[in-house]
N, C-alpha and C positions, 0 to 999 in steps of 0.2 A: 309428452310433456315438455320435450324439446322444442318440440315444431311451435308449442304454443307458446313458450316463452321468445322465443327467435320473433317470431310474429308481433309481439311486442315492442318487441325492439331489444331485448336482453339477449344479447348474442356473446359465448368466447374469445376473451379480448385476452390480450397481453397485459398483464399485470403490471402498471406503471412505477416506478421508483417515485419515490419523494422530493419533491421538489424542495429543494434549498431553502430557508428561512429567509427574511429581507435580511440584511444588512441590520445586524445592535450600531445602536448610538455609541457607544463606548468606544468601536473598533477604531477609529481613526487616532483614536486618543493609546489605545492598548500599541498598535505600530507605530506612533512615534515614540512613545516610552523605550521599546522595542530598539529604535535606531539609535535614540541616544544612547544608552547600554549598548551600543555595540560599537558606538562612536569614542564612548569615556573607553572601554577596555582594548581597543586599537589602540588608543596612544597611549596605555598602561602596558609601561614592560615586563611587570611582572605580573601580566595575565598570559598566562594560553588561551587559545582561542581554538575551540575543535567543532567541528560538526560531526556531529553523529545521527546513521539514518538504518535503519530497519525496515527492510522489507518483510514481505508474506510470510507465516511460517510456509512451507510446502510436505509433504509426502515425501518419500525416497521412495521411488521404485519407477518402473515402467509403466507409468499414468498420462493420460490423456491429459492433459490441460488445456485444452481447448487451441492448442498449435496447430500451424500447418506444416507439412511436410512435401517434397518432390518425391521423394524416397522412398522405401516400398517397409515401410515403419511400421509394427504396429504397437498399441499399447493394453494393458490389460484393462478387460472392462469393468473391474470392481478395484475396488481397496479396503477390502476387507481385509483385517489381520497386519495391519499393518500399522508400525509404531515405531518407526523412526518417521524422522523429522528435522527438518533443516529449515532454519533462520539466518537469510542471507542479512549483514552489517557490514558496515563501512565505517571510520572516524578518520578524519581529515582535519589535517590540520593548516584553519586559514590564514597562518601568517604566510609560511612556505607554500600555498598551495600544492599539499603534496599529500597522498594515502600514508595515514600513519598508518592504521590497520583493516586488514580487508579479509573476513574471516567467517564462519556461520558457528551457530549454537546448534547444536544434535542436542535431540533429545530421544532416548529409545523408550 
């Protein structure tokens, strides 16, 4: 069956990621509004501007995450039974460009 499909042009291919949708009409208006609000907040001394960012949750353990090494490091082949997770995040004080907090949420 595989030979017949190959002859007909149906070959195994890598699954493609979905292409991003076209830019919506409101995009420029949204960013203009955000810029205006940021400018207002920057000039108001009673407002504290913070930037908060979270990264992807990762499982804690000796697992391969697609990284490369020149050493003789080895990773566990499966992550079965892993209950500990780690979510790195940071909070930046935008007025003083100072890292306000850098921690991680751990879940068990």
